[in-house]
C-alpha positions as CSV (number, residue, x, y, z in Angstrom):
1,M,6.9,-7.3,-2.6
2,N,7.6,-8.4,0.9
3,D,4.3,-9.1,2.6
4,K,5.8,-8.4,6.0
5,Y,5.2,-4.8,6.9
6,I,6.0,-3.4,10.3
7,A,4.6,0.1,11.0
8,P,6.8,2.6,12.8
9,K,6.5,2.4,16.5
10,L,8.1,4.3,19.3
11,D,11.4,2.7,20.5
12,S,11.0,-0.2,18.1
13,R,14.4,-1.4,16.9
14,A,13.2,-2.4,13.4
15,F,10.3,-1.3,11.2
16,N,9.6,-0.2,7.7
17,C,11.1,3.2,7.2
18,P,8.6,5.9,6.4
19,H,11.0,7.4,3.8
20,C,12.5,4.5,1.9
21,G,10.0,1.8,2.9
22,I,12.7,-0.8,3.7
23,L,12.2,-3.0,6.8
24,T,15.5,-2.4,8.6
25,Q,17.1,-1.5,11.9
26,Q,16.4,1.9,13.5
27,E,18.6,4.0,15.8
28,W,16.9,6.1,18.5
29,K,18.2,9.3,20.0
30,D,16.8,11.4,22.9
31,L,16.6,15.1,22.2
32,Y,18.2,17.6,24.6
33,Y,18.0,21.3,25.1
34,F,21.4,22.8,26.0
35,N,21.5,26.0,27.9
36,Y,23.3,26.5,31.2
37,D,22.1,23.1,32.2
38,A,21.1,20.3,29.8
39,K,17.4,19.5,30.0
40,N,16.1,16.3,28.6
41,L,13.1,16.9,26.4
42,S,11.6,13.6,27.4
43,L,8.7,13.8,25.0
44,W,10.9,14.3,22.0
45,K,12.9,11.7,20.1
46,V,14.5,11.3,16.8
47,C,15.0,8.0,14.9
48,F,17.5,7.3,12.1
49,C,16.9,4.7,9.4
50,G,19.7,2.1,9.1
51,H,19.2,1.9,5.3
52,C,18.7,5.4,4.0
53,S,19.9,7.3,7.1
54,L,16.9,9.7,6.9
55,Y,15.2,10.5,10.2
56,S,11.8,10.7,11.8
57,I,10.8,13.0,14.6
58,W,8.6,11.8,17.5
59,Y,6.7,13.8,20.1
60,D,4.6,12.3,22.9
61,K,5.0,8.8,21.5
62,K,3.7,9.8,18.1
63,M,5.6,10.4,14.8
64,I,5.1,13.9,13.7
65,F,7.6,13.8,10.8
66,P,7.1,12.6,8.1
67,S,3.4,12.7,8.0
68,T,3.0,9.4,6.0
69,S,4.0,7.4,9.0
70,N,2.1,4.1,9.0
71,I,1.2,3.8,5.3
72,P,3.3,1.4,3.2
73,I,4.9,2.7,0.0
74,P,3.2,1.6,-3.3
75,H,4.1,-1.8,-4.6
76,T,7.0,-1.8,-7.1
77,D,4.7,-3.4,-9.8
78,M,1.9,-0.9,-9.3
79,P,1.1,0.9,-12.6
80,E,2.2,4.5,-12.7
81,S,-1.3,5.8,-13.2
82,V,-2.4,4.0,-10.0
83,K,0.8,4.8,-8.1
84,E,0.4,8.6,-8.7
85,L,-3.1,8.5,-7.0
86,Y,-1.8,6.2,-4.3
87,N,1.0,8.6,-3.3
88,E,-1.4,11.6,-3.4
89,A,-3.7,9.8,-1.0
90,R,-0.7,8.8,1.1
91,E,0.3,12.4,1.5
92,I,-3.1,13.5,2.8
93,A,-4.3,10.5,4.7
94,G,-3.2,11.8,8.1
95,K,-5.0,15.1,7.6
96,S,-8.1,13.8,5.8
97,P,-8.8,10.1,5.8
98,R,-12.1,10.7,3.9
99,A,-10.3,12.6,1.1
100,A,-7.7,9.8,1.0
101,A,-10.4,7.2,0.7
102,A,-11.9,9.1,-2.3
103,L,-8.6,9.1,-4.0
104,L,-8.1,5.4,-3.4
105,R,-11.4,4.7,-5.1
106,V,-10.2,6.6,-8.2
107,A,-7.0,4.6,-8.0
108,L,-9.0,1.4,-7.9
109,E,-10.8,2.5,-11.0
110,K,-7.5,3.1,-12.7
111,L,-6.3,-0.3,-11.6
112,T,-9.3,-2.0,-13.2
113,E,-8.5,-0.1,-16.4
114,E,-5.0,-1.4,-16.3
115,L,-6.4,-4.9,-16.0
116,G,-8.5,-4.4,-19.2
117,E,-11.8,-3.2,-17.9
118,T,-12.4,0.3,-19.2
119,E,-16.2,0.4,-19.5
120,G,-19.1,0.4,-17.1
121,K,-19.4,1.1,-13.3
122,L,-16.7,-0.2,-11.0
123,N,-18.9,-2.9,-9.6
124,T,-19.5,-4.2,-13.1
125,R,-15.8,-4.1,-13.9
126,I,-15.0,-6.2,-10.9
127,G,-17.6,-8.7,-11.9
128,N,-16.1,-9.0,-15.3
129,L,-12.6,-9.5,-13.8
130,K,-14.0,-12.3,-11.7
131,K,-15.4,-13.9,-14.9
132,K,-12.0,-13.6,-16.4
133,G,-10.6,-15.8,-13.6
134,L,-9.0,-13.3,-11.2
135,P,-8.2,-15.0,-7.8
136,E,-11.1,-14.9,-5.4
137,R,-9.1,-13.2,-2.7
138,A,-8.1,-10.4,-5.2
139,I,-11.8,-10.0,-6.0
140,Q,-12.7,-9.8,-2.4
141,A,-10.0,-7.1,-1.9
142,L,-11.3,-5.2,-4.9
143,D,-14.8,-5.2,-3.4
144,I,-13.6,-4.2,0.1
145,V,-11.8,-1.1,-1.3
146,R,-14.7,-0.3,-3.6
147,I,-17.4,-0.4,-0.9
148,T,-15.3,1.2,1.9
149,A,-13.8,4.0,-0.2
150,N,-17.1,4.7,-1.9
151,E,-19.2,4.9,1.2
152,G,-16.6,6.7,3.3
153,G,-15.3,9.0,0.6
154,S,-18.1,10.0,-1.8
155,H,-21.5,9.0,-0.6
156,L,-21.0,9.5,3.1
157,G,-22.8,6.3,3.8
158,Q,-22.9,3.8,6.6
159,I,-19.1,3.4,6.9
160,D,-17.8,6.0,9.3
161,L,-14.5,7.6,8.4
162,T,-14.9,10.4,11.0
163,G,-14.4,8.3,14.2
164,R,-11.4,7.4,16.1
165,D,-10.6,4.3,14.0
166,N,-10.6,6.2,10.7
167,T,-6.8,6.1,10.3
168,E,-6.6,2.3,10.7
169,L,-9.5,1.8,8.3
170,V,-7.9,3.9,5.6
171,N,-4.5,2.3,6.2
172,Q,-6.2,-1.1,5.4
173,L,-7.2,0.3,2.0
174,F,-3.6,1.1,1.1
175,F,-2.6,-2.4,2.2
176,L,-5.4,-3.9,0.0
177,L,-4.3,-2.0,-3.1
178,N,-0.8,-3.4,-2.7
179,F,-2.3,-6.8,-2.0
180,I,-4.2,-6.7,-5.3
181,V,-1.2,-5.6,-7.3
182,E,0.9,-8.4,-5.7
183,H,-1.6,-11.2,-6.4
184,V,-2.8,-10.1,-9.8
185,I,0.2,-8.4,-11.5
186,S,3.3,-9.5,-9.7
187,V,2.5,-13.2,-9.5
188,N,1.7,-13.3,-13.2
189,N,4.9,-11.4,-14.0
190,Q,6.9,-13.9,-12.0
191,L,5.2,-16.9,-13.6
192,D,5.7,-15.4,-17.1
193,A,9.4,-14.9,-16.4
194,M,9.8,-18.5,-15.1
195,Y,8.0,-20.0,-18.1
196,A,10.0,-17.9,-20.5
197,A,13.2,-19.4,-19.0
198,L,12.2,-22.9,-19.8
199,P,14.1,-24.6,-22.7
200,E,12.6,-23.9,-26.1
201,D,12.1,-27.6,-26.9
202,K,10.1,-28.1,-23.6
203,K,7.9,-25.1,-24.4
204,K,7.4,-26.5,-28.0
205,G,6.3,-29.8,-26.4
206,I,3.8,-28.1,-24.2
207,E,2.4,-26.2,-27.2
208,N,2.1,-29.4,-29.2
209,R,0.3,-31.1,-26.3
210,D,-2.2,-28.3,-25.9
211,N,-2.9,-28.2,-29.6
212,Q,-3.9,-31.8,-29.8
213,P,-7.6,-32.4,-30.7
């Protein structure tokens, strides 16, 4: 996963496409209404992705299509059970940040199951993952999503998902889920592949070293 994510922005020449997720060049066009005289619809614009050629529609400096404008697509290494909930939350985040937060908490529970923790409350599962040696930053991200999504989504607690900053707050939860997948799953996959590529005699030497009394 490329950690660099640039959210769509009016007249920006490059950002992550809301359709394909690729960071690429964007081509902007003004919209016109043609009758007897051409009138520039100054509040309306359309933007074409340089990678997938799909378009986004903008009105009054805001993207109105597609609705999942500023939310990154799920990490390529995200487990399917988690990805399904992530995408469902992504579809409704613009209309109901609180509902999206609740779904992301369920996605987090699924992620802990994928990491081997299937019993107990979510807080206990995260504690067990820390004991297993998960990176501290990943543990912090797990707890941020757990607390924010739980309070905002289910218990209606102290974290406010009804105010003007709700969209930004929920977008951070999507980013954190991708962050967790990157630093817990992807990094391990990359290291496993690199280790597997070592010569067999070198791996045998490591095994003999580690088995010495």
